[in-house]
C-alpha positions as CSV (number, residue, x, y, z in Angstrom):
1,M,20.2,89.2,70.1
2,K,17.1,88.0,71.6
3,L,17.5,85.4,74.4
4,Y,15.0,82.7,74.9
5,F,14.9,81.7,78.9
6,T,12.0,79.5,78.2
7,L,14.2,77.5,75.3
8,H,11.0,77.7,73.2
9,E,10.3,79.9,70.5
10,T,7.5,80.1,68.2
11,S,7.9,82.3,64.8
12,E,5.4,83.1,62.1
13,L,7.3,83.4,58.6
14,Q,4.5,85.0,55.6
15,T,5.9,84.1,52.1
16,D,4.4,85.0,48.8
17,L,5.0,81.7,47.5
18,P,2.3,79.4,46.7
19,L,2.1,76.3,49.3
20,E,3.7,73.9,46.5
21,E,6.5,75.8,46.0
22,A,7.1,76.1,49.8
23,D,6.7,72.9,50.5
24,E,9.3,71.8,47.5
25,R,11.5,74.6,48.7
26,L,11.7,73.0,52.1
27,R,12.0,69.3,51.1
28,N,15.1,70.6,48.9
29,A,16.4,72.7,51.9
30,Y,17.3,68.6,53.3
31,G,21.1,68.1,54.0
32,M,22.0,71.7,52.8
33,Y,20.7,73.7,55.9
34,F,18.5,71.0,57.8
35,T,18.1,67.2,58.6
36,G,15.2,65.2,59.9
37,K,12.4,64.0,58.7
38,L,9.7,65.1,56.4
39,E,5.7,64.1,57.2
40,E,3.0,64.8,54.8
41,D,1.5,68.0,56.5
42,Q,4.9,69.1,58.8
43,F,8.3,69.1,58.5
44,Q,10.7,67.9,61.9
45,M,14.1,69.2,61.5
46,E,17.1,70.4,63.3
47,H,19.3,73.1,61.5
48,V,22.7,72.2,60.3
49,D,25.3,73.2,62.6
50,R,28.0,72.7,65.2
51,N,25.6,74.2,68.3
52,P,24.5,71.2,70.6
53,F,22.4,73.8,72.1
54,R,20.4,74.1,68.5
55,P,16.5,73.7,68.5
56,Q,14.6,71.0,67.1
57,I,11.9,72.9,65.0
58,T,8.8,72.0,63.9
59,V,7.5,73.9,60.2
60,R,3.7,73.5,59.2
61,L,2.8,75.7,56.2
62,Q,-0.7,77.2,56.1
63,L,-2.6,78.7,53.0
64,T,-3.7,82.4,54.0
65,E,-5.0,85.1,51.8
66,D,-1.8,86.7,52.3
67,G,0.2,83.6,50.7
68,V,1.9,80.9,52.8
69,L,2.2,81.1,56.7
70,A,4.9,79.0,58.0
71,V,4.5,78.3,61.9
72,A,7.8,77.8,63.4
73,D,7.9,75.9,66.6
74,M,11.4,75.5,68.1
75,K,12.2,74.1,71.1
76,L,15.9,72.5,72.9
77,H,16.1,68.8,72.0
78,R,14.8,66.8,74.6
79,M,17.8,64.9,75.1
80,M,20.0,67.9,75.7
81,L,17.2,68.8,78.3
82,I,17.2,65.7,80.2
83,F,21.2,66.3,80.5
84,L,20.8,69.9,81.6
85,C,18.7,69.1,84.3
86,A,20.5,65.8,85.1
87,W,24.0,67.5,85.6
88,S,22.0,70.4,87.6
89,L,21.0,68.0,90.0
90,I,24.6,66.4,90.1
91,V,25.9,69.8,90.7
92,I,23.1,71.1,93.2
93,A,24.0,67.7,95.5
94,A,27.6,68.5,95.0
95,A,27.4,72.1,95.9
96,A,25.7,71.1,99.2
97,W,29.2,69.0,99.9
98,K,31.5,71.2,98.5
99,G,30.3,74.7,98.8
100,W,29.2,77.6,96.5
101,L,32.1,77.9,93.5
102,L,29.8,74.5,92.0
103,L,26.6,76.3,92.0
104,V,28.6,79.1,90.1
105,M,29.3,76.8,87.6
106,L,25.7,75.7,87.0
107,I,24.6,79.5,86.5
108,V,27.2,79.5,84.0
109,F,26.2,75.9,82.2
110,W,22.4,77.3,82.4
111,C,23.6,80.7,80.7
112,A,25.7,78.7,77.9
113,G,22.6,76.7,77.5
114,I,20.2,79.9,77.0
115,V,22.7,81.8,74.6
116,G,23.5,78.5,72.2
117,F,19.8,78.1,72.0
118,S,19.1,81.4,71.2
119,L,22.1,81.4,68.7
120,G,20.6,78.6,67.2
121,V,17.1,80.1,66.8
122,R,18.7,83.1,65.5
123,D,20.8,80.7,62.7
124,A,17.8,78.2,62.0
125,K,15.2,81.1,61.5
126,A,17.5,82.9,58.8
127,A,17.9,80.0,57.1
128,L,14.1,79.5,57.0
129,L,13.7,82.9,55.8
130,E,16.1,82.3,53.4
131,V,14.5,79.2,51.9
132,L,11.2,80.4,52.0
133,E,12.1,84.1,51.1
134,A,9.6,84.7,53.5
135,V,9.2,87.8,56.2
136,E,8.8,87.2,60.3
137,I,5.6,88.6,61.4
138,I,6.3,90.2,64.6
139,G,3.5,90.3,67.4
């Protein structure tokens, strides 16, 4: 499993589907695979699962010579990032007063966030690949 320490990932997915069909498949995936809002030129969504660290996904479809390129930008939800930072400040302040054990708890909490986000990216990417019948472009 690839870990995303920056809590951000951009993936390019290539599909042979026509642009209209790729667009329709993403719209039909709402409720089944994703929740969020649809805009004319992009999709703002989250993968449906119980992972609190699941990424927010913005997908833009672009027509290319080889078919359709779906650019999926995945990042940690802003409220979860604020929570992580606020919790970190509280733990650091408490650690200055109580000791190093709280700092260990902070490190464990951030590691859980990174692993949770990475699992969310993996699952969301798999759902996008399935919906669009796409392959990921590496590099």
